[in-house]
Structures are given as structure tokens and as C-alpha cells.
C-alpha positions in Angstrom: 290.2 213.4 138.6 286.8 213.6 136.5 287.2 209.8 135.9 287.9 209.1 139.2 284.7 210.7 140.8 282.9 209.2 137.8 284.1 205.4 138.8 283.2 206.1 142.6 280.0 207.3 141.5 279.0 204.2 139.5 280.6 202.3 142.2 278.6 203.6 144.9 275.5 204.4 143.1 273.5 201.1 143.7 274.3 201.4 147.6 273.4 205.1 147.8 270.2 204.5 146.1 269.3 201.9 148.6 270.4 204.0 151.7 268.1 207.2 150.2 265.2 204.6 149.7 265.4 203.5 153.1 265.8 206.9 154.9 263.2 208.8 152.3 260.7 205.5 151.7 260.8 206.7 148.2 262.5 205.2 145.1 264.8 207.3 142.8 262.1 208.2 140.3 259.8 209.2 143.1 262.4 211.8 144.6 262.9 212.6 140.9 259.3 213.6 140.4 258.7 215.2 143.6 261.8 217.2 144.3 262.1 218.6 140.5 260.1 221.4 138.3 258.4 219.6 135.6 260.1 220.2 132.5 263.3 219.6 131.1 265.3 219.2 134.2 262.5 216.6 135.4 262.2 214.6 132.3 266.0 214.4 131.8 266.3 213.0 135.3 263.7 210.4 134.8 265.3 209.5 131.5 268.7 208.8 133.0 267.3 207.1 135.6 265.0 204.8 133.5 268.3 204.2 131.0 270.4 203.1 134.2 267.8 200.9 135.9 268.7 197.1 136.5 265.2 195.8 136.6 264.4 193.8 134.2 260.9 195.0 134.0 262.1 198.3 133.6 263.9 197.4 130.6 260.9 195.7 129.0 259.0 199.1 129.3 261.7 200.6 127.7 261.6 198.4 124.9 258.3 198.3 124.3 257.9 202.3 124.2 261.1 202.2 121.8 259.3 200.0 119.7 256.3 202.2 119.7 258.3 205.2 118.9 260.3 203.5 116.0 257.0 202.5 114.4 255.6 206.0 115.1 252.6 204.5 117.0 252.9 206.6 120.5 250.7 209.2 119.7 248.0 206.9 118.8 248.3 204.4 121.2 249.4 207.0 124.1 246.7 206.0 126.6 247.5 202.4 126.3 251.2 203.1 126.4 251.3 205.1 129.7 248.9 202.7 131.4 251.1 200.0 130.2 254.4 201.8 131.5 253.1 203.2 135.0 251.4 200.2 135.9 254.6 198.4 135.5 256.6 200.8 137.2 254.6 201.5 140.3 254.1 197.4 140.6 258.3 196.7 140.4 258.9 199.6 142.8 256.1 199.1 145.1 254.3 202.1 144.8 251.1 202.6 146.0 249.1 204.8 143.2 246.3 205.8 145.6 248.6 207.4 148.0 251.1 208.9 145.5 248.7 210.2 142.8 251.0 213.1 142.1 253.7 210.8 140.9 251.7 208.8 138.6 250.7 212.2 136.9 254.2 213.4 136.9 255.8 210.5 135.7 253.5 209.9 132.9 254.3 213.9 131.7 258.1 212.6 131.6 256.9 209.5 129.6 255.3 211.6 126.9 258.3 213.9 126.7 260.7 211.3 126.3 259.1 209.0 124.2 257.2 211.6 122.1 260.8 213.1 121.2 262.0 209.6 120.2 258.9 209.2 117.7 259.4 213.0 116.5 263.1 212.1 115.7 261.8 209.1 113.7 258.9 211.4 111.8 261.5 214.2 111.3 264.0 211.6 109.9 261.3 210.3 107.4 260.4 213.6 105.9 264.4 214.2 105.8 264.5 210.9 103.6 261.6 211.4 101.4 262.8 213.1 97.9 261.0 216.1 96.3 258.9 214.5 93.6 258.0 217.1 90.7 255.7 214.0 89.7 254.0 214.3 93.0 250.8 216.8 92.8 251.3 217.6 97.1 254.9 218.3 96.6 254.2 220.6 93.7 251.4 222.5 95.7 253.5 223.1 98.4 256.4 224.5 96.6 253.9 227.1 94.8 252.4 228.1 98.4 255.7 228.8 99.5 256.2 230.8 96.4 252.9 232.8 97.0 253.9 233.1 100.8 257.0 234.9 100.0 255.7 236.8 96.8 252.3 237.3 97.0 252.4 240.4 94.5 254.3 238.6 91.7 253.0 235.6 89.8 255.1 232.9 88.9 255.5 232.7 85.4 256.3 229.3 84.9 257.0 226.0 87.2 260.8 226.2 86.2 261.8 229.7 86.1 264.8 232.0 86.8 262.2 233.6 89.3 262.8 230.9 91.9 266.4 232.6 92.3 264.8 235.7 93.4 263.7 233.7 97.0 267.1 232.2 97.0 266.9 229.0 95.1 270.0 228.4 93.4 268.7 227.5 90.0 265.6 227.7 87.8 264.2 224.5 89.4 264.2 224.6 93.3 263.4 220.7 93.7 267.4 220.2 93.2 268.0 222.1 96.2 265.9 219.8 98.1 268.1 216.9 97.6 270.0 217.0 100.9 267.1 217.3 103.5 264.3 216.2 101.3 260.6 217.2 101.9 261.6 218.5 105.6 263.5 221.5 104.0 260.3 222.6 102.0 258.1 221.5 105.1 260.3 224.1 107.3 260.3 226.9 104.6 256.5 226.8 104.1 255.8 226.7 107.5 258.3 229.9 108.4 256.4 231.6 105.4 252.9 231.0 106.4 253.2 230.9 109.8 255.6 233.7 110.5 255.1 235.9 107.4 256.1 239.0 109.1 259.4 237.5 110.4 259.9 235.8 106.9 259.7 238.7 104.9 261.8 240.6 107.1 264.4 237.8 106.7 264.1 237.6 103.0 264.6 241.2 102.7 267.7 241.0 104.5 268.8 238.3 101.8 268.8 240.7 99.5 271.4 243.2 101.0 273.5 244.7 98.5 276.7 243.5 100.4 275.6 241.1 102.9 273.0 239.3 101.2 272.7 235.4 100.9 270.6 232.7 99.4 267.4 233.0 101.4 266.0 229.5 100.3 269.5 227.5 100.5 270.1 229.2 103.6 266.6 227.7 104.8 267.8 224.4 104.1 271.0 224.8 105.7 269.3 225.9 108.7 266.9 222.6 108.5 270.2 220.4 108.3 270.9 222.0 111.7 267.9 222.1 113.6 267.8 217.8 112.2 271.0 217.4 114.0 270.4 219.2 117.2 267.2 217.0 117.3 268.9 214.0 116.5 271.9 214.5 119.0 269.8 215.0 121.6 270.9 218.8 122.1 267.5 220.2 121.4 265.8 217.9 124.4 266.0 221.0 126.8 264.2 223.5 124.7 261.2 220.6 123.8 260.8 219.5 127.1 260.2 222.6 128.5 257.8 223.9 125.5 255.8 221.0 125.6 253.2 220.1 128.0 252.5 216.5 127.0 254.1 215.3 123.7 256.6 217.0 121.4 255.3 217.1 118.0 256.3 218.2 114.4 254.7 221.5 114.6 257.2 222.1 117.8 259.9 221.2 115.4 258.8 223.7 112.7 258.6 226.3 115.2 262.2 225.6 116.5 263.4 225.6 112.9 261.8 229.2 112.6 263.5 230.4 115.8 267.0 229.3 114.1 266.4 230.9 110.9 265.4 234.1 112.0 268.1 234.6 114.8 270.7 233.4 112.4 269.8 235.8 109.8 270.3 238.4 112.8 273.5 236.3 113.5 274.8 236.8 110.1 274.3 240.6 109.9 275.8 241.6 113.1 278.8 239.5 111.6 279.1 241.7 108.5 280.4 238.9 106.7 282.5 240.0 103.6 281.1 237.4 101.0 279.6 233.8 101.3 282.9 232.7 102.0 282.6 233.1 105.5 279.0 231.4 105.6 280.7 228.0 107.2 282.5 230.0 110.1 279.8 232.4 111.0 277.4 229.2 110.9 279.6 227.2 113.3 280.0 230.0 115.6 276.2 230.5 115.7 275.6 226.7 116.3 278.0 226.7 119.5 276.0 229.6 120.7 272.7 227.8 120.1 274.4 224.5 121.5 275.4 226.6 124.7 272.0 228.2 125.3 270.0 224.6 125.0 272.8 223.1 127.6 271.1 224.9 130.2 267.9 222.9 131.8 265.5 226.1 131.4 266.2 226.7 127.8 263.1 227.6 125.9 263.9 229.1 122.1 260.8 231.1 121.5 260.6 233.1 118.3 257.7 235.1 119.5 260.3 236.8 122.0 262.8 237.4 119.2 263.6 241.3 118.7 263.1 242.6 114.9 266.1 244.5 113.9 266.8 246.9 110.8 270.0 247.1 108.8 
């Protein structure tokens, strides 16, 4: 039945759009921008409309914006990119910009959401593919900053040390644990420890629980992997489009990660695991809940709204 309705919709879509344009004197993009609240609902509908446009000019615009985002140049050329895209669309859709000033503003914000998100995916991918290099002074400095942020009263005795296990690394040298997510894993952990030190210390304390404890840093890298895939498969668009007035950026991704890390810790404690053998099952259940939340167009996952609980 679903397939039948889908077939009917796509068969009649072009005809319906023509009828609505004649009745409302507005194209589909205008109807979306005028009738839908800003944020995920509007930007997702605009994205869908653009993706399914048969206009050559619109498809050219999409290719142009996709190229800029792949090359990670959207931010530096945003004014030029928006001017080009908006002029192209209002020209081919025969929209008068002097009359439809609000459309131009609303449509521009949607373009920033859509291609800012695409560029963010590229930025996150680059970080995840950048291996931790112990010969790189910047990498080493960030690792030491992580230790100092989590263990400010305990000096690190040496670069390679069992002390790293106190904050949840598996061995004496943390670099081996970053193999899966590269520098993205370290950047996430460091942001959490520095920007949300209170929350990070709570989670670190929970990780040392005698019966429900876990490896803090390794879990953090697993959460990086989760955040990474939620971003790449598009599930996280609702959150990023709702929290970003303009273009989603890497800081927004770090904050998204911090929310997931803190909430997973609470979920883990409430699940009362017998041991780490329960990890995969609990992680899958948690991710399912997050995906369900992100499935709502009004979703915003804000760590500032998290409730601190004791155990």
C-alpha cells in the first residue's frame, strides 16, 4: 500500500506543483519558506525540493554548492555562494526579489544550513582520518591538555605511563586508542574536558565506579564514532538545523558529542550493567533512543539542559 501511494505521489507531483503555483502564485520553495517555521522543518523541506528539481539551473546550483562544500570552501566564500545561488533560483523561478524580500532571507538561511552541514561532514571526515602523530608537537600538546583538564592536581610522570589508564585509556600510550577515529577522538575528548569540565568530571567519576565502571577515554572515542555516523547518515540534521542560526560548524559538532557522552553515561548507570560485556547491547539501545529523538523535526539536544544525577 505504501509503495502504491508513493508511486501515485511521484506520478502526480509535477501536476500538483503546477496547480498549486497557479492557485497561490508561488513556487514550491516560496510556499515552504512562507508556511514553515525556520529550523529543521523548513531547511529539510527546501533540501528535498531542491534535490528533486528537474530544472537544469537548479541542478547546476546544487553541483556548484556541493563542490564548494567538498573542498571545504563554503565558509570562506559564503557571500559569493549565496548571491550566486539565490539569483539563479529567483531568476529561473521568476521570483521578484523586491516583492519577496522575506523569501530571499529565508531561502538563504536554508542554503547555509544545507551546505554548511555538508561542509561540516567533510571537516569531521578529515579529522577522523588524521592519525595521531606522537612526532607532531600540536598533537602532543593537545594530549597533555587533556590530562591536565581531567587530572589538574596530579602531575603526569612521563609521556608513556600507566597513569593514562586512570582516565580510561587501555595502555601506557594513548596514541594507540586513537587509531579508529584519529584526531577527531582527541578533539572531542579535549573539548568535553575543557568546555564542560563539571560534566566531564562527573562522567570520569562514574567511570571509576567499582561495579559499573568503564574506560572513560575509550568510551569517549566510541561516542565519537556514534556522533560521526549520526552526522554522516543525515540523522543529526534536525538537531544541527535547529541549533544553527546560520552554518553548522565544528564547535556545534563537539557540543553534540558532549551531549551524547554525558547522556550515555546516565543511560549506562541506569542500565546497571553486570560488566563490560553488556556494552554493545546498551550502546545499541542508547543509539536507538537518540535516533528516535532526532527523528522529530523540533529536536534539539542541548547538554545545558541535562540533569546532573548522583549514583
